[in-house]
N, C-alpha and C positions, 0 to 999 in steps of 0.2 A: 603352922596353920594346923587347925583340927578337922580333919577331912571326914566326912558321912559314909557311913558304909551303904553301897549301893548292892541292888538286885539285878543279875543280868538272866533271863530266862531265855531258852533256846529257841524261842521265835523272836526274841528282841532283835533290833538291827545291829546293837552293840555286843553282842554275844560273839566270840571270836571265830570267824570264818574257818578257819583251819580246824579248830577244835571240833565245830560244827559237824564235819564229814567223818570224825571218828566214832567207832563203836565204841558203847561205853561211856559216852560224854556224860558229863553231870546233866542232871535235869536244869540245875541253875548254879550260877556262880555268885559269890559275894566278894565286891571289889571295894579297893578303897585308894584314893591319891587320885591323880592324873594319868590315868591308863591310855597309851596313845593306840592310835588304829591300828597299828601293826601293818599298813600297807605296803611298808619295805621288806626288808630282810629281817627275819625272826632267827636268832640263833641261842639254841639253849647249851648252856655250860654246865657239866657237873661232874661230880668225881668223889674221891674219897674224903673222909672227914678228919684225916690224919694225913695231909699232904707233905711232900717234902718241899724245901725251898724251890727247887727246881719247878715242880708244879705250880707252885705260886707266881713264879716268873713267867712258866708258859700260859697262865692264865690272863694275867694283866697285858703281856706282849700280845697275844690274841686279840684281845678286845680292842687294843690301842691301834693295832694295826689295820682290823676291821673297819674300826671307825674313821681312820684315815683315808681307806680305801672305797667304802661303800657310802652312799647316800641312803637315808631312813633306816638307820640300823636299831633293833631291840635286842636285848641281852634277858634271856629268861633262866631262872634259877629256882633252888628250891630254900635259899636264906638259913640253910644248915652250916654247923663249922665246916671248916676246910675248903674245898674248891667251890662250893656254892657261894659262900659270902666273899671269897676272893674275886668271884666274877661279877658279883654286885658292886664291890668296892671300886674295881676299875672301872665300871661302866659309870658310876658314881663322879668318879674321878676325872673321867674323859667326857662328861658330859652326854653319855649314850642313854636313853631310856631303859629302864630295868623293872622287870616284874619279878616278883617273890611269889611263887607260889607255896602256900602254908599248910600244914596239915591240922590246922585247929581253927576255931573260930578267929575273925578279925578283931575282937575284942584284947587280944591279947597278943604277946609275942615271945615264941619259942625258937632257941634259948633267948633270955631275955639280955644277954648282952649285946645282942643285935638290934637292939631298940632305936639306937641312933641311927643304924643303918638302914631300918625300915622308914624312919621319917625323912631320911634323904632320899630314899628311892620313892617316897609318895609325891616329892615335888615334882620329879620327872620320871613318871612311870607310877608304879604301885603295887599293892598287896592284892592278892587273889586266892579263893579258897571254895572248896564245895561246901564246906562245914560252916553253919550258923554260929552266931555268937553264944559263948557258953560253952562250946565244945573243947573238949580236952585234948592237948597232942598224945593221943594214944599211938602206939607203935603201929598198929595196922593202917592207921591214915596216913604213914608216911609212904608206903608201898603203893598205896591207892593214890594218892596226890601226884605219881612220877605219870601216869598216863596224861595227866593235864600238862606237864611239863613238856613231855613229846609231842602231844597234839597240838600245841601252840606254836611250836618251831616249824621252820623249813629244815633246818638242820639240828643235830644234836652233835655235841663232842663231848668226848670223855676225855679227860685230861689224866687223872689217875685214878687207877681202881686197882682195890686188891682181889684177890680170888674171887669173892663172894662180897656183895655189896649192895646198896641200894641202886647205886648208877648203873650197874648192869639191869636192873629191872628197867630202870628209864630208857636203858638201850633195846631191850626188847621189845617195848612197845614202839620205839622209834623204827624198828625192822618191821614191825607187824602194821605200823601206819604208813608204811612206805616214804618214811622222811630220809634225808641224807644222814647217814651214822658214820660219823668220824672218831679217830682214836689218836692221841698220842703213843709212839711206841716208848718201851724203857728198855733196860738190859734184862736179860734172863733172870739175875739174881735180885732185880728190883721188887721187894714185895709189893709195892703200892703201884706197879704197872702189870701185875701179872693178870690183871681183868682186861686191860687194855690189850695185852698181847695175845690173849685168848680170842678175843673178838676179831682181833687182825688176822689170825692164822685160821679162824673158820671162815673168814670171808664174810662175816657179819657187818664189821667196820672196815670202813678205809683208812688206810694210814696216812697221817699228814705231820709235817714237820712245822708249819707255819700259817699264817693267815693265808697266803697266798694258793697253798695246795688246798684249802676249802675253797677258796672263791673260783678257782678252775674247774674243780670238781663239780660245784652247783652252777656252773656257766653264768656266772652272774657278772654283770657289767660294772666295772670299777668307775671312780668319779673320772679317773684319766681317760679310760675307753669312752665315756659319754661325751665328755669334753673334746675329742679328738672326732668324734662321730660328727658332733655339731661344726666343727672347725671344717670338716670335708665337704660339709654341707653348704657352708658359707663361700669355701673356695668354688664349688660348683656354680653357685648363685653369681658369683663375683664374675666368673669367666662367660657368663652370658649378659653382662650388663656393658652399656657402652665404655670406652675406654676412659672417657672424661668422669664417668662415674665411680669406674674402679679407682682413679685416682683420688677422688674425693673420699671414698670409703677407706683406703690407705692412709689417707692423712688424719682421719678420724681415728682410726684404730692406733695410731701412734700416740695419740693423746689421751692419757686414761681419764682425764676430768672432762674432757670434751674441748668444744673451741667454739668462740663465737662468730656468728656467721660473718662479721666484718673481718675477722682474723682470717677466716676461709678465703673470701675474695682477695685480700691480699696475698695470702702465700700460692693460690691457685691462679692467680693473675687471670682471673675469668670475670666477666660482668657479673654484676650482682643478681640481675635478673635469672640468670642460667643457674647460678650456684643455688638460688632460693627454690628454683624450679627442681632441680636436681635432688635437693634434700628432701621437699617435698614428696617427690617419687620413692625415695629411698625409706623413708618414714612410712609410706603404704604397704612398703614390702617387709616391713619389720626389721630393716637393718640399720635404720637410724632412729634415735629418739630426742626428741626436741625438748628441752628444758626451760624453764623461767629464763627471762632476760636475753633471750635470742642464743641461748648454749645449744648445740647439738653435739650428741654422744653416740659414738658406735656402741651397737647392741651386741654383748659378749656372750 
């Protein structure tokens, strides 16, 4: 699908609210694709353009595990060689919306080798730039766009970085914007980890080894913790119900596809009128859903 280029101005509702809070934000953004609302968790992942195999594996594992543990995740990066494209490709692989923040107009793709990745990203995410059509990828633009990467995110993760590099510029913006800043450590002899180790040593970035470290540091609720919270609420509600309705709910809870009211009457050995009345009360409380054909299902 060929997506049109749209323009988001600062006073537009679509303009990312996190970025709107930042100093030096672009007056307008050019976007292309199915850009998500970014209402959930937004993680920027950046790093060296010459990563090790370990760095690429860390990137994919981080995206995969964040996807498994979090609802409404968006991955942001810069579309460049190395860690950037590894983050985008991992997001595409696991069905996570991803945004490429580019340093040129959206009528071209640099590097061109990533054109297919850009097309895939636009299907479930998209491209973003402050530069209008016709703008070439000048060197200064790449450092300038890093403030957008940091400004869009809740947390910025540096996977691998040399002693000097563009990802350290993104890290500085993240620190200034009061974003969560994290880095994977490396051995002192690892050239591609010198920048990460320096950020950790100077207390600019927090050390992480995995997705769980990031989630705990950001105090994000995981899918499991949210489900456990709902389950605890349900247990509290059930304790307040009459014993007959508790038994009815437990029976429905064990039947994933639901049960016909006649089967419930037979299994519970209760009069039809009582079971029907109990089902109506439980439906009003949002604990049971009535389906076509006299089927009732427990609301999970």
